[in-house]
PLY file of the C-alpha trace (Angstrom):
ply
format ascii 1.0
element vertex 613
property float x
property float y
property float z
element edge 612
property int vertex1
property int vertex2
end_header
-0.08 0.02 0.04
2.80 2.36 0.93
4.50 1.28 -2.36
1.72 2.16 -4.34
1.26 5.67 -2.82
5.09 6.21 -3.40
4.87 5.18 -7.11
1.92 7.46 -7.67
3.59 10.32 -6.02
6.72 9.79 -8.03
4.53 9.60 -11.33
2.94 12.95 -10.32
6.38 14.45 -9.75
7.79 13.20 -12.96
4.79 14.45 -14.99
5.20 17.97 -13.34
8.91 18.01 -14.25
7.93 16.62 -17.96
5.39 19.23 -18.48
7.38 22.10 -16.98
10.38 21.35 -19.24
8.31 21.61 -22.58
9.45 24.51 -24.56
6.48 25.11 -26.77
3.27 24.26 -24.97
0.21 23.54 -27.04
-2.58 25.98 -27.61
-5.56 25.85 -25.20
-8.26 23.23 -25.93
-11.88 24.16 -25.49
-12.79 21.17 -23.23
-16.56 21.63 -23.06
-18.68 23.91 -25.39
-21.82 25.49 -23.89
-25.07 24.01 -24.79
-28.02 25.56 -26.81
-31.72 26.03 -26.01
-34.63 25.75 -28.12
-38.21 26.98 -26.96
-41.57 26.70 -28.51
-45.44 26.70 -27.13
-48.65 25.46 -27.76
-51.72 27.99 -28.36
-52.87 29.39 -25.12
-55.67 27.75 -23.28
-57.21 30.46 -21.22
-60.30 30.70 -18.96
-62.23 34.01 -17.97
-59.53 34.79 -15.56
-56.37 32.63 -16.51
-54.04 32.98 -19.37
-52.32 29.50 -19.76
-49.64 28.54 -21.98
-48.04 25.21 -22.72
-44.22 25.73 -22.96
-42.05 23.16 -24.48
-38.17 23.20 -24.38
-34.94 21.17 -25.20
-31.40 21.55 -24.84
-28.75 20.64 -27.36
-25.13 19.87 -26.38
-22.52 18.89 -29.08
-20.12 17.30 -26.40
-22.48 16.19 -23.59
-26.10 16.26 -22.37
-28.53 18.85 -20.85
-30.04 17.16 -17.64
-31.17 20.41 -16.22
-32.64 23.94 -17.12
-33.06 27.26 -15.26
-36.09 29.48 -16.25
-37.92 32.78 -15.07
-40.76 34.99 -16.04
-40.14 38.87 -16.21
-42.46 41.89 -16.74
-41.44 42.41 -20.24
-38.79 41.41 -22.82
-35.87 43.86 -22.82
-35.02 45.27 -26.34
-31.39 45.21 -25.83
-30.06 41.65 -25.82
-27.11 42.55 -23.67
-29.57 43.55 -21.01
-31.82 40.66 -21.07
-32.11 37.99 -18.43
-28.84 35.92 -18.61
-27.83 33.68 -15.71
-24.38 32.73 -17.18
-23.40 36.49 -17.11
-25.03 37.78 -13.85
-25.16 36.21 -10.29
-28.39 38.13 -9.72
-30.19 36.73 -12.79
-29.07 33.09 -11.69
-30.53 33.50 -8.26
-33.80 34.88 -9.79
-34.25 31.83 -11.85
-35.70 28.28 -10.99
-34.02 24.98 -11.82
-35.89 22.05 -13.50
-35.41 18.88 -15.14
-38.49 18.88 -16.87
-38.87 19.72 -20.82
-42.31 21.10 -20.75
-44.82 22.84 -18.26
-47.98 24.91 -18.27
-47.64 28.30 -17.07
-50.37 31.02 -15.98
-49.59 34.44 -17.04
-51.30 37.32 -15.03
-53.55 39.67 -17.12
-53.70 42.45 -14.37
-50.80 44.80 -13.57
-50.83 47.32 -10.93
-48.89 50.32 -11.75
-48.44 53.12 -9.21
-51.95 52.15 -7.87
-53.34 52.30 -11.47
-54.85 48.70 -12.41
-53.96 47.86 -16.03
-56.13 45.10 -17.82
-53.08 44.05 -20.03
-49.86 42.77 -18.66
-46.72 42.23 -20.91
-44.83 39.31 -19.67
-41.77 37.26 -21.06
-40.65 33.70 -20.36
-36.97 32.90 -20.28
-35.04 29.54 -20.24
-31.60 28.41 -20.72
-30.18 24.81 -20.70
-27.35 23.64 -18.27
-25.27 20.73 -19.67
-23.63 18.01 -17.62
-20.50 19.91 -16.67
-22.80 22.72 -15.33
-22.26 25.12 -18.15
-25.17 27.34 -18.96
-26.46 28.52 -22.42
-25.10 32.05 -22.71
-28.07 32.97 -24.86
-31.28 31.98 -23.11
-34.39 31.36 -25.38
-37.16 33.78 -24.69
-40.85 34.54 -25.75
-43.15 37.44 -24.92
-46.91 37.39 -24.23
-49.40 40.06 -23.53
-51.99 38.58 -21.21
-55.37 40.52 -20.88
-58.07 40.54 -18.38
-61.47 41.12 -20.15
-62.75 43.31 -17.53
-61.61 44.57 -14.10
-63.65 43.92 -11.05
-65.90 46.99 -9.79
-66.74 48.19 -6.48
-70.25 49.26 -5.67
-71.29 51.22 -2.48
-74.20 52.14 -0.38
-74.79 54.66 2.23
-76.73 55.21 5.32
-76.78 58.39 7.15
-78.77 59.59 10.39
-81.05 62.61 10.02
-82.29 64.24 12.98
-84.24 67.46 13.39
-83.58 67.82 17.09
-86.66 65.74 17.96
-86.51 62.56 16.04
-83.86 60.60 14.22
-84.21 58.82 11.06
-81.61 56.37 9.49
-81.81 56.79 5.62
-80.29 54.01 3.36
-79.91 54.31 -0.42
-77.67 53.16 -3.23
-74.41 55.34 -3.75
-74.77 57.78 -6.67
-71.65 59.72 -7.37
-73.52 62.50 -9.39
-75.91 63.20 -6.43
-73.87 63.30 -3.11
-75.56 62.61 0.11
-75.07 65.01 2.89
-74.53 63.96 6.61
-74.92 66.45 9.27
-72.11 67.32 11.80
-71.55 64.80 14.42
-74.16 62.69 13.00
-73.23 58.82 12.66
-73.29 57.34 9.04
-72.31 53.90 7.43
-70.82 53.00 4.24
-71.04 49.49 2.76
-69.61 48.06 -0.19
-69.27 44.87 -2.36
-67.32 43.78 -5.61
-68.59 42.49 -8.88
-66.45 40.65 -11.18
-66.49 38.39 -14.38
-63.14 36.70 -13.46
-64.46 34.08 -11.35
-65.02 34.98 -7.70
-64.24 37.98 -5.51
-61.59 36.74 -3.09
-60.46 39.70 -1.03
-61.16 43.41 -0.09
-59.24 46.40 1.09
-60.58 49.71 2.21
-58.95 53.03 3.47
-60.26 56.70 3.88
-58.89 59.22 1.33
-59.85 62.27 3.71
-56.76 63.36 5.58
-56.65 62.70 9.32
-59.37 60.05 9.42
-58.47 56.60 10.72
-60.57 53.45 10.36
-59.81 50.12 12.03
-58.32 47.52 9.84
-57.70 50.04 6.94
-55.06 49.29 4.15
-54.88 45.39 4.78
-56.35 42.96 2.21
-58.84 40.80 4.23
-60.46 37.58 2.68
-63.47 37.79 4.97
-66.17 38.58 2.18
-68.88 39.31 4.80
-67.14 42.21 6.46
-68.14 44.82 4.25
-69.78 47.56 6.37
-68.03 50.47 7.77
-69.43 52.51 10.59
-68.23 56.18 11.45
-69.46 57.31 14.76
-68.61 60.98 13.85
-68.08 62.03 17.50
-65.52 62.31 20.15
-61.86 61.69 18.83
-63.44 60.36 15.62
-65.24 63.71 14.29
-65.39 63.94 10.47
-64.34 67.50 9.60
-66.64 69.71 7.74
-66.34 69.33 4.10
-66.18 66.37 1.60
-65.39 62.95 3.08
-63.97 60.23 0.83
-63.81 56.56 1.29
-62.11 54.13 -1.06
-62.59 50.45 -1.28
-61.04 47.71 -3.65
-61.68 44.16 -4.37
-59.49 41.46 -5.79
-60.79 38.32 -7.90
-59.79 34.88 -9.30
-57.58 36.64 -11.77
-55.76 38.60 -9.10
-57.14 41.56 -10.89
-57.91 44.69 -8.60
-60.73 47.15 -8.90
-59.72 50.70 -9.78
-59.66 53.83 -7.39
-59.88 56.92 -9.26
-58.07 59.56 -7.00
-58.46 62.35 -9.59
-62.14 62.58 -10.39
-63.28 59.84 -7.90
-65.61 58.20 -10.40
-64.46 54.77 -9.40
-63.77 52.91 -6.18
-64.45 55.98 -4.18
-67.69 56.80 -2.12
-67.91 60.45 -1.18
-70.36 62.10 1.27
-70.71 65.78 2.21
-70.31 66.36 5.80
-72.17 69.36 7.33
-75.18 70.90 5.65
-74.77 74.28 3.90
-76.65 77.12 5.93
-79.17 79.20 3.94
-79.24 82.98 3.35
-82.45 85.17 2.35
-82.40 88.70 1.46
-85.78 90.09 2.57
-85.54 93.78 2.07
-83.69 96.31 -0.33
-84.22 100.17 0.12
-82.72 102.72 -2.25
-81.89 106.03 -0.86
-81.36 109.34 -2.86
-81.26 113.11 -2.41
-82.81 115.99 -4.47
-82.21 119.50 -3.30
-80.71 117.88 -0.08
-84.06 116.38 0.46
-83.84 112.55 1.32
-86.14 110.06 -0.56
-86.27 106.25 -0.26
-87.68 103.70 -2.56
-88.43 99.93 -1.93
-86.59 97.88 -4.31
-88.35 94.84 -5.97
-85.74 92.29 -6.40
-87.77 89.15 -6.38
-89.76 89.50 -9.52
-86.89 88.65 -12.00
-86.70 92.23 -13.40
-83.82 94.41 -12.01
-85.16 97.87 -10.64
-83.31 101.11 -11.60
-82.11 103.28 -8.87
-80.60 106.82 -9.22
-77.04 107.62 -9.80
-74.91 107.78 -6.69
-77.78 106.63 -4.57
-77.36 104.19 -1.65
-78.72 100.83 -1.70
-79.25 98.90 1.65
-80.13 95.26 1.74
-81.30 93.45 4.77
-80.69 89.57 5.08
-80.87 86.81 7.57
-79.36 83.36 7.79
-80.41 79.83 8.85
-78.53 76.64 9.67
-79.82 73.08 8.70
-81.54 71.23 11.73
-79.89 68.12 10.62
-76.60 69.59 11.93
-75.69 68.92 15.54
-74.37 72.43 16.58
-72.17 73.13 19.76
-73.13 76.83 19.49
-74.63 78.07 22.88
-76.58 80.96 21.05
-79.91 79.64 20.19
-80.89 82.82 18.23
-78.09 83.32 15.81
-76.58 79.79 15.76
-72.97 81.32 15.69
-73.67 82.37 12.19
-71.56 84.75 10.41
-72.13 86.88 7.22
-70.17 87.91 4.20
-71.12 90.24 1.47
-69.73 90.58 -2.28
-70.77 92.81 -5.17
-70.10 92.66 -8.85
-70.63 95.23 -11.67
-71.16 94.82 -15.34
-71.94 97.08 -18.24
-73.59 96.55 -21.48
-71.85 99.50 -22.98
-68.36 99.07 -21.46
-67.05 95.57 -21.00
-63.97 96.96 -19.33
-65.98 97.94 -16.35
-66.77 94.49 -15.38
-65.39 93.60 -11.93
-66.21 91.49 -8.87
-65.13 91.94 -5.21
-63.81 89.38 -2.88
-66.23 88.07 -0.06
-66.17 90.77 2.65
-65.01 90.74 5.40
-62.28 88.20 5.22
-63.50 86.52 8.44
-67.20 86.31 8.58
-69.02 87.98 11.45
-72.36 88.98 12.70
-72.78 92.76 12.60
-76.04 92.54 14.57
-75.22 90.09 17.33
-78.25 90.82 19.30
-80.76 90.16 16.52
-81.63 87.78 13.79
-80.99 90.02 10.87
-77.83 91.94 9.28
-77.40 94.51 6.42
-75.02 96.23 4.22
-75.10 99.45 2.04
-73.19 100.45 -1.15
-73.40 103.50 -3.35
-74.45 103.10 -6.86
-72.32 104.14 -9.76
-73.80 104.00 -13.51
-73.55 100.30 -14.19
-75.39 97.03 -13.55
-74.75 95.67 -10.03
-75.26 92.58 -8.19
-74.93 92.62 -4.39
-74.95 89.20 -2.65
-75.00 88.03 1.09
-74.36 84.80 2.26
-74.24 83.01 5.69
-71.21 81.07 7.09
-71.71 78.41 9.96
-69.43 78.05 12.90
-67.40 75.34 10.98
-66.59 77.80 8.08
-69.03 76.38 5.62
-70.71 79.14 3.57
-74.07 79.20 1.78
-73.34 77.68 -1.72
-76.07 79.54 -3.23
-76.21 83.13 -1.84
-79.08 85.24 -2.30
-78.65 88.39 -4.33
-80.20 91.72 -5.46
-79.82 92.89 -8.95
-80.21 96.67 -9.89
-79.53 98.92 -12.87
-78.02 102.11 -11.43
-78.81 105.49 -13.21
-81.82 106.11 -15.16
-81.50 106.80 -19.07
-81.66 110.49 -19.91
-83.91 111.66 -22.92
-82.89 113.62 -25.85
-85.79 115.85 -26.55
-85.04 117.57 -29.97
-81.97 118.71 -31.93
-81.65 121.26 -34.91
-79.35 122.85 -37.03
-79.51 126.60 -37.70
-78.53 128.53 -40.94
-76.88 132.01 -40.76
-80.22 133.66 -40.95
-81.91 131.59 -38.31
-83.54 129.05 -40.51
-84.12 125.84 -38.85
-82.66 122.83 -40.59
-84.00 119.36 -39.91
-87.37 117.92 -39.02
-89.63 119.44 -38.20
-87.40 122.27 -39.39
-88.22 124.85 -42.17
-85.60 123.67 -44.39
-83.61 120.80 -45.39
-80.55 122.74 -46.73
-77.77 124.63 -44.99
-77.19 127.39 -47.51
-74.13 130.03 -48.24
-74.86 132.77 -50.76
-71.38 133.80 -51.57
-72.43 137.09 -53.26
-74.84 138.08 -50.53
-72.78 140.20 -47.96
-75.55 139.76 -45.41
-74.56 136.28 -44.62
-71.01 136.33 -45.69
-69.49 139.74 -44.89
-66.21 140.66 -46.47
-63.04 141.49 -44.12
-60.20 143.06 -45.67
-56.58 142.04 -44.54
-53.28 143.73 -45.72
-49.92 142.21 -45.97
-47.63 145.13 -45.56
-44.50 143.21 -46.32
-45.70 141.95 -49.62
-48.29 144.65 -50.53
-51.07 141.96 -50.93
-54.49 142.44 -50.22
-56.89 139.54 -49.07
-60.61 139.22 -48.59
-61.75 136.90 -45.94
-65.34 135.68 -45.96
-66.98 133.72 -42.97
-69.44 130.97 -43.01
-71.00 129.34 -39.95
-74.19 127.16 -38.83
-75.05 126.16 -35.37
-75.93 122.79 -33.78
-78.35 122.81 -30.99
-79.87 120.15 -28.94
-81.86 119.95 -25.72
-82.61 116.99 -23.19
-83.57 116.04 -19.65
-82.95 113.36 -17.03
-85.13 111.29 -14.88
-86.70 113.31 -12.16
-85.19 111.12 -9.46
-81.67 111.94 -10.66
-79.88 114.79 -8.95
-80.58 118.21 -10.65
-76.96 118.85 -10.79
-76.74 116.17 -13.59
-79.00 115.93 -16.58
-77.54 115.66 -20.06
-74.14 117.08 -19.59
-72.27 115.74 -22.71
-73.12 115.39 -26.28
-71.65 113.57 -29.25
-72.60 114.34 -32.91
-71.45 113.18 -36.18
-71.70 114.39 -39.93
-71.05 112.00 -42.83
-71.61 112.26 -46.55
-74.46 109.95 -47.77
-72.72 109.23 -51.20
-69.33 107.91 -49.75
-70.09 107.35 -45.89
-66.89 109.49 -45.21
-67.24 111.61 -41.98
-66.96 115.23 -42.19
-65.33 117.31 -39.43
-67.94 120.05 -38.80
-67.14 121.99 -35.66
-66.27 119.49 -32.74
-68.13 116.43 -34.16
-66.60 113.07 -33.27
-65.91 113.88 -29.54
-67.88 114.53 -26.28
-68.98 118.27 -26.27
-70.14 120.04 -23.15
-73.01 122.37 -23.35
-73.34 125.91 -21.73
-75.66 124.19 -19.17
-77.17 120.92 -18.28
-79.53 119.62 -20.89
-78.57 122.00 -23.53
-76.03 121.97 -26.31
-75.22 125.20 -28.38
-72.07 124.62 -30.82
-71.21 126.43 -33.79
-69.27 125.37 -36.91
-67.38 128.28 -38.45
-65.09 128.39 -41.64
-63.05 131.13 -43.05
-62.26 131.49 -46.59
-59.30 133.57 -47.62
-58.45 134.98 -51.25
-55.99 137.22 -52.73
-57.83 140.30 -54.19
-55.14 141.31 -56.55
-54.49 137.83 -58.26
-58.51 137.13 -58.10
-60.11 140.66 -58.91
-63.58 139.36 -58.98
-63.09 137.16 -55.94
-64.73 134.27 -57.77
-62.11 131.44 -57.70
-63.90 129.56 -54.82
-67.14 129.50 -56.99
-65.20 127.90 -59.71
-63.46 125.39 -57.22
-65.34 124.96 -54.25
-64.35 122.78 -51.25
-65.23 119.02 -51.76
-67.64 119.01 -49.02
-70.03 121.61 -50.84
-73.03 120.79 -52.67
-73.47 117.24 -50.99
-75.93 115.25 -48.99
-75.25 114.51 -45.47
-76.39 112.44 -42.50
-76.53 113.99 -39.03
-76.82 112.10 -35.87
-76.58 112.93 -32.08
-76.90 111.56 -28.62
-76.15 112.85 -25.11
-74.93 111.26 -21.95
-75.79 112.28 -18.28
-72.29 112.11 -16.67
-69.55 114.24 -17.71
-66.25 112.65 -18.47
-63.10 113.56 -16.67
-64.23 113.00 -13.24
-63.85 110.04 -10.66
-66.40 107.95 -8.96
-65.55 106.36 -5.57
-67.24 102.97 -4.73
-67.99 102.55 -1.20
-69.75 99.62 0.83
-70.46 99.46 4.57
-68.75 96.41 6.12
-69.84 96.04 9.51
-69.64 99.48 11.09
-66.67 100.49 8.56
-67.52 102.26 5.41
-64.84 100.74 3.07
-63.78 102.23 -0.22
-63.80 99.51 -2.74
-62.24 101.11 -5.74
-62.19 104.35 -7.74
-62.51 104.81 -11.46
-63.07 107.46 -14.28
-66.49 108.55 -15.06
-65.63 107.89 -18.90
-66.49 104.28 -18.01
-69.75 105.45 -16.59
-72.89 107.29 -17.85
-76.11 106.50 -19.52
-76.83 107.59 -23.00
-80.03 109.08 -24.59
-81.34 107.54 -27.77
-79.81 108.72 -31.15
-81.54 111.34 -33.19
-80.69 111.70 -36.77
-81.75 113.29 -40.11
-80.49 114.10 -43.77
-79.85 117.43 -44.71
-77.84 119.34 -47.79
-75.06 121.55 -47.80
-75.04 124.17 -50.77
-73.36 127.16 -52.04
-75.11 129.74 -54.31
-72.91 131.24 -56.81
0 1
1 2
2 3
3 4
4 5
5 6
6 7
7 8
8 9
9 10
10 11
11 12
12 13
13 14
14 15
15 16
16 17
17 18
18 19
19 20
20 21
21 22
22 23
23 24
24 25
25 26
26 27
27 28
28 29
29 30
30 31
31 32
32 33
33 34
34 35
35 36
36 37
37 38
38 39
39 40
40 41
41 42
42 43
43 44
44 45
45 46
46 47
47 48
48 49
49 50
50 51
51 52
52 53
53 54
54 55
55 56
56 57
57 58
58 59
59 60
60 61
61 62
62 63
63 64
64 65
65 66
66 67
67 68
68 69
69 70
70 71
71 72
72 73
73 74
74 75
75 76
76 77
77 78
78 79
79 80
80 81
81 82
82 83
83 84
84 85
85 86
86 87
87 88
88 89
89 90
90 91
91 92
92 93
93 94
94 95
95 96
96 97
97 98
98 99
99 100
100 101
101 102
102 103
103 104
104 105
105 106
106 107
107 108
108 109
109 110
110 111
111 112
112 113
113 114
114 115
115 116
116 117
117 118
118 119
119 120
120 121
121 122
122 123
123 124
124 125
125 126
126 127
127 128
128 129
129 130
130 131
131 132
132 133
133 134
134 135
135 136
136 137
137 138
138 139
139 140
140 141
141 142
142 143
143 144
144 145
145 146
146 147
147 148
148 149
149 150
150 151
151 152
152 153
153 154
154 155
155 156
156 157
157 158
158 159
159 160
160 161
161 162
162 163
163 164
164 165
165 166
166 167
167 168
168 169
169 170
170 171
171 172
172 173
173 174
174 175
175 176
176 177
177 178
178 179
179 180
180 181
181 182
182 183
183 184
184 185
185 186
186 187
187 188
188 189
189 190
190 191
191 192
192 193
193 194
194 195
195 196
196 197
197 198
198 199
199 200
200 201
201 202
202 203
203 204
204 205
205 206
206 207
207 208
208 209
209 210
210 211
211 212
212 213
213 214
214 215
215 216
216 217
217 218
218 219
219 220
220 221
221 222
222 223
223 224
224 225
225 226
226 227
227 228
228 229
229 230
230 231
231 232
232 233
233 234
234 235
235 236
236 237
237 238
238 239
239 240
240 241
241 242
242 243
243 244
244 245
245 246
246 247
247 248
248 249
249 250
250 251
251 252
252 253
253 254
254 255
255 256
256 257
257 258
258 259
259 260
260 261
261 262
262 263
263 264
264 265
265 266
266 267
267 268
268 269
269 270
270 271
271 272
272 273
273 274
274 275
275 276
276 277
277 278
278 279
279 280
280 281
281 282
282 283
283 284
284 285
285 286
286 287
287 288
288 289
289 290
290 291
291 292
292 293
293 294
294 295
295 296
296 297
297 298
298 299
299 300
300 301
301 302
302 303
303 304
304 305
305 306
306 307
307 308
308 309
309 310
310 311
311 312
312 313
313 314
314 315
315 316
316 317
317 318
318 319
319 320
320 321
321 322
322 323
323 324
324 325
325 326
326 327
327 328
328 329
329 330
330 331
331 332
332 333
333 334
334 335
335 336
336 337
337 338
338 339
339 340
340 341
341 342
342 343
343 344
344 345
345 346
346 347
347 348
348 349
349 350
350 351
351 352
352 353
353 354
354 355
355 356
356 357
357 358
358 359
359 360
360 361
361 362
362 363
363 364
364 365
365 366
366 367
367 368
368 369
369 370
370 371
371 372
372 373
373 374
374 375
375 376
376 377
377 378
378 379
379 380
380 381
381 382
382 383
383 384
384 385
385 386
386 387
387 388
388 389
389 390
390 391
391 392
392 393
393 394
394 395
395 396
396 397
397 398
398 399
399 400
400 401
401 402
402 403
403 404
404 405
405 406
406 407
407 408
408 409
409 410
410 411
411 412
412 413
413 414
414 415
415 416
416 417
417 418
418 419
419 420
420 421
421 422
422 423
423 424
424 425
425 426
426 427
427 428
428 429
429 430
430 431
431 432
432 433
433 434
434 435
435 436
436 437
437 438
438 439
439 440
440 441
441 442
442 443
443 444
444 445
445 446
446 447
447 448
448 449
449 450
450 451
451 452
452 453
453 454
454 455
455 456
456 457
457 458
458 459
459 460
460 461
461 462
462 463
463 464
464 465
465 466
466 467
467 468
468 469
469 470
470 471
471 472
472 473
473 474
474 475
475 476
476 477
477 478
478 479
479 480
480 481
481 482
482 483
483 484
484 485
485 486
486 487
487 488
488 489
489 490
490 491
491 492
492 493
493 494
494 495
495 496
496 497
497 498
498 499
499 500
500 501
501 502
502 503
503 504
504 505
505 506
506 507
507 508
508 509
509 510
510 511
511 512
512 513
513 514
514 515
515 516
516 517
517 518
518 519
519 520
520 521
521 522
522 523
523 524
524 525
525 526
526 527
527 528
528 529
529 530
530 531
531 532
532 533
533 534
534 535
535 536
536 537
537 538
538 539
539 540
540 541
541 542
542 543
543 544
544 545
545 546
546 547
547 548
548 549
549 550
550 551
551 552
552 553
553 554
554 555
555 556
556 557
557 558
558 559
559 560
560 561
561 562
562 563
563 564
564 565
565 566
566 567
567 568
568 569
569 570
570 571
571 572
572 573
573 574
574 575
575 576
576 577
577 578
578 579
579 580
580 581
581 582
582 583
583 584
584 585
585 586
586 587
587 588
588 589
589 590
590 591
591 592
592 593
593 594
594 595
595 596
596 597
597 598
598 599
599 600
600 601
601 602
602 603
603 604
604 605
605 606
606 607
607 608
608 609
609 610
610 611
611 612
């Protein structure tokens, strides 16, 4: 035995000596080539909720056998082959694989995938497999195939609600199917229930999970999947340390079916998987009185404004409108307020203005004051007042309960501020006092060039050149009268006038006098304006003084259209808007009166402008 061991050791030593003494060692020899893997599959055999595939594979090894295989399933097939699953290259891939000696098997691919809480009905998955030869060498290029498994329909969640209604004397539990388009309301500190159940076409419902979406609310057992399919009623006592805050309460529930598919939870629009209830009924507000106060010759007058007939009343310019309002809270709310009269209600007011004549006048205030308060703490009514410009106004009042919930449909008063003035008549006057325009004596403005009575000559001398000039004057007068509503302040009336002239043959405007601009009259309700033209010619070069007759200005001997209207508030002033907020008169804004004013109707007629030669 010892001899044999010694001979063996001697042979080993000799062999080491021999191999180490060789000058030209032979090239390396590939002692074992890696195997190759082939993969194919039968058509899928799927149920309503399983996607089944019969997979077949085999290994081929030129210098041995392939007794084992390693396989795995991944979410998808990576496009880059260098990054695909490869257990021969990466230890992590080897550890994620499973060893088998079989050459076929039936695999179930999941048709549901949860991505960041969003359930998808399609799930892309890949099957990978690599052969392992009898020397333990793995195929460096595993075979792979990709599938898209689909769930026909995701399961759905259906809800029902039960709320307690109490008017202070009796309590009633109201149960009804949940309708996301018509949300139920539960009173403050009133208990309620939410029940749910799942529905699916993928076999049967197997598990439920539930959780509130409203911050700060906790429910026992939330966020855990539960296979007790009878435990689908959640009770919310809504008192003590489990009070649900005023506002929207949202509760989510999901189910899972035989396909491992989960129902959706829509956290954006809350149309799926979410039950919503409104906690705290809105208070109500009613305006029951509106009074307009205005002054004429320092005498105060008041009018009751009808605001409930659908037709806005008109109030005088710069008058004050006071509205009186009252608020109520719902008896279905439990209140902690000790004040049984006012129920700890506060009030806010808001106004908006619009204009059918000037869109730039549109504006809306915020709700005032910022913190709702009761300005009449020992009564059940409140009020506010605002001075009126010359626009259309809406004044709103809303009640806010002790939990900060406002009336969502506040009551309002609509008024038209400032009565329209009236244009009584307008006329043009010829040089001789002839009235032009209906019901005038004439339809023509006439200038007789040769008649010195209506065109007297004025002589001008140019001492430097020795030239003599003759100047003839022509003029006509524009007059109009109007009046304002008797409730308007007498200092107003029609204060500005706007008139235009245009030729009827070409529509071009003609600048006669101050046309095309607002013109002030000498007194309220009166316009008296004059158009005057001077014609100057060289008496020496034109001894007869007749050149203007041969070449009259283009606007002579033509037919014209004349129009005029007036406004009651002069431009260039400022209007300051005020509102009483509690005991404080607060200035809301200030803007130019050019954005205000009411206009008369427009009067117009056609006339002729001619020159006698």
